[in-house]
C-alpha positions in Angstrom: 1.0 88.3 51.5 1.8 84.6 51.9 1.6 82.6 55.2 3.3 79.1 55.0 2.1 76.4 57.3 4.3 73.4 58.2 3.3 70.2 59.9 6.1 68.0 61.3 6.2 64.8 63.2 9.9 64.4 63.8 12.0 65.5 60.8 14.1 68.5 61.9 16.7 68.3 59.1 14.0 68.4 56.4 12.3 71.3 58.1 15.6 73.2 58.2 16.2 72.6 54.4 12.7 73.9 53.7 13.1 77.0 55.8 16.5 77.7 54.2 14.9 77.6 50.8 12.5 80.4 51.8 15.2 82.8 53.0 15.2 84.8 49.7 11.4 85.3 49.7 10.8 86.5 53.2 9.6 89.8 51.8 6.6 87.9 50.3 5.7 86.4 53.7 3.4 87.9 56.3 3.9 85.1 58.8 4.6 81.4 59.3 3.1 78.6 61.4 4.6 75.3 62.6 2.4 72.5 64.0 4.9 70.2 65.7 4.2 66.7 67.1 7.8 65.8 67.7 8.8 63.9 70.8 11.9 66.1 71.3 12.8 69.7 71.0 14.9 69.6 67.8 12.2 71.0 65.5 11.4 73.7 68.0 15.1 74.7 68.2 15.4 74.9 64.4 12.2 77.0 64.3 13.7 79.4 66.8 16.8 79.9 64.8 15.2 82.7 62.8 16.3 81.2 59.4 13.4 83.2 57.9 12.5 86.7 59.1 8.7 87.3 59.2 6.5 89.7 61.2 4.3 87.0 62.6 5.7 83.6 63.7 3.5 81.0 65.4 4.4 77.6 67.0 2.1 75.0 68.4 3.1 71.6 69.9 0.4 69.0 69.8 0.1 65.3 70.5 0.5 63.3 67.3 -2.6 63.5 65.1 -3.7 63.0 61.5 -2.0 65.2 59.0 -5.2 66.9 58.0 -6.2 67.5 61.6 -2.9 69.2 62.1 -3.4 71.3 58.9 -6.8 72.4 60.1 -5.2 73.4 63.5 -2.7 75.5 61.6 -5.5 77.6 60.0 -6.3 79.1 63.4 -3.3 81.5 63.2 -3.3 83.4 59.8 -5.5 86.4 59.0 -8.5 86.0 56.6 -6.8 87.9 53.8 -3.5 86.0 53.9 -2.6 83.4 51.3 -2.1 79.9 52.8 0.7 77.8 51.6 1.1 74.3 53.0 4.6 72.9 52.8 5.9 69.6 54.1 9.3 69.4 55.7 11.7 68.4 52.9 9.9 70.5 50.2 12.1 73.1 48.7 11.2 76.4 46.9 12.7 76.3 43.4 11.5 79.6 41.9 11.2 82.9 43.7 9.9 84.5 40.5 7.1 81.9 40.0 6.0 82.3 43.6 6.1 86.1 43.3 4.1 86.0 40.1 1.4 84.0 41.8 1.4 86.2 44.8 1.2 89.4 42.7 -1.9 88.0 41.0 -3.6 87.9 44.4 -3.7 91.7 44.6 -6.8 91.7 42.4 -10.2 91.4 44.1 -11.0 88.3 42.0 -8.2 86.1 43.6 -9.5 83.1 45.6 -6.8 80.6 44.9 -4.0 79.8 42.5 -1.3 77.3 41.7 1.8 76.6 39.8 3.8 73.5 38.8 5.6 71.1 41.2 8.7 68.9 40.7 9.3 65.5 42.1 12.6 63.8 41.4 13.1 66.3 38.6 9.8 65.5 36.8 7.0 68.0 36.5 3.9 66.7 38.1 1.6 69.0 36.1 3.5 69.3 32.8 3.2 72.3 30.5 1.7 70.1 27.8 -1.2 69.3 30.1 -1.5 72.8 31.6 -5.0 74.3 31.2 -5.8 77.2 28.9 -9.2 77.9 30.6 -11.2 77.3 33.7 -13.4 74.8 31.8 -10.3 72.9 30.7 -8.9 72.9 34.2 -12.2 71.4 35.5 -12.0 68.7 32.8 -8.4 67.9 33.7 -9.1 67.7 37.5 -12.0 65.4 36.8 -9.6 63.1 35.0 -6.5 61.6 36.6 -4.6 64.8 37.2 -4.3 66.6 40.5 -2.5 69.7 41.8 0.1 69.4 44.5 -1.1 71.3 47.5 2.5 72.5 48.0 2.2 74.5 44.7 -1.1 76.1 45.8 -2.0 79.4 47.4 -5.5 79.8 48.8 -7.0 82.7 50.6 -7.3 81.9 54.3 -11.0 82.7 54.7 -11.8 80.4 51.8 -9.8 77.5 52.9 -11.2 77.9 56.4 -14.7 77.7 54.9 -14.0 74.3 53.3 -11.3 73.0 55.6 -9.7 69.5 55.1 -12.0 66.6 55.4 -10.4 64.6 58.2 -12.3 61.4 57.2 -9.6 61.0 54.5 -6.1 59.9 55.5 -4.3 60.8 52.2 -6.4 62.7 49.7 -8.3 65.4 51.6 -6.3 68.0 49.7 -7.7 66.5 46.4 -11.2 67.0 47.8 -10.4 70.6 48.7 -9.1 71.2 45.1 -12.3 69.7 43.7 -14.5 71.9 45.9 -12.4 75.0 44.9 -12.6 74.4 41.2 -16.3 74.0 41.4 -16.7 77.4 43.1 -13.8 79.7 42.0 -11.7 80.4 38.9 -8.0 80.0 39.9 -5.0 81.9 38.8 -2.0 79.8 37.6 1.6 80.1 36.5 3.3 77.8 34.1 6.5 77.4 36.1 7.6 75.1 38.9 7.3 76.7 42.3 8.4 73.8 44.6 10.3 70.6 44.5 8.6 67.9 46.6 9.9 65.3 49.0 9.0 62.0 47.3 8.9 59.9 50.5 5.3 61.0 51.4 2.6 58.6 52.5 0.7 59.0 49.2 3.7 57.3 47.4 3.9 54.5 50.1 0.2 53.6 50.4 -0.9 53.5 46.8 -4.0 51.4 47.3 -5.4 53.8 49.9 -4.5 56.7 47.6 -6.4 55.2 44.7 -9.4 54.3 46.7 -9.7 57.7 48.2 -9.2 59.4 44.8 -12.0 57.4 43.2 -14.3 58.2 46.1 -13.6 61.9 45.8 -13.9 62.0 42.1 -17.3 60.2 42.3 -18.7 62.4 45.1 -17.3 65.8 44.2 -15.6 65.6 40.8 -18.5 64.4 38.7 -17.4 60.9 37.9 -20.1 58.3 37.2 -19.9 55.0 39.1 -18.4 53.1 36.1 -15.6 55.6 35.7 -14.8 55.3 39.4 -14.9 51.5 39.2 -12.7 51.5 36.1 -10.1 53.8 37.7 -10.0 51.6 40.8 -9.6 48.3 39.0 -7.0 49.7 36.6 -4.8 50.9 39.4 -5.3 47.7 41.5 -4.0 45.9 38.4 -1.0 48.3 38.3 -0.2 47.7 42.0 -0.4 43.9 41.4 1.8 44.1 38.4 4.4 46.2 40.3 4.4 43.6 43.1 5.0 40.7 40.6 7.9 42.6 39.1 9.5 43.3 42.5 9.1 39.6 43.5 10.5 38.5 40.1 13.5 40.8 40.6 14.2 39.4 44.1 14.1 35.8 42.9 
């Protein structure tokens, strides 16, 4: 059974939209957890509306903290055998069938983690043309420039607790988790979009930090050599500079 975990700072309307999208899949859910750092009670009020019916519902208010610290806090609630699904407020389930298919594959003893596709602004992040045919191909793709959206992943709770999210990273700790998982376990996957993402996340706003953290993780965990990591960083620094020039040119 699936246990979604939400982390919110102060976005009650986005949280409500995400919860509403889960109303048709409550039979797949064993529980839900909200880690809330809001300075008012709006998110708590929406959480208490019972938009989704689950057997086990947890709420924790905390002082504002890093996103990965909050996600690690959320792992204290689910049972070991539950499948953890991290969703950001604003993310919306788009396929009950794809989620059920991934959930059904977890009934075998071999399931450790799995993933599907994700949509952002109507575009598939992990397109079918790049989708892996084997574990070896997936390892190769993840050691390239591709990554899996954590919102399209299900991971057994005892496994994700073992690795946790590295809180020294501000943006890409989920990428490090993926790299550790792919080195240890063969995933299940479905070739269909599971979730549509909110495109206003910090990884799209702080591109330089994202690229630097990505190169560090690929080098330390993903098998990149120093020259590959340096090339990736310089290429994307040039991309950011080029975008800045274009924006400045358009304004003038």
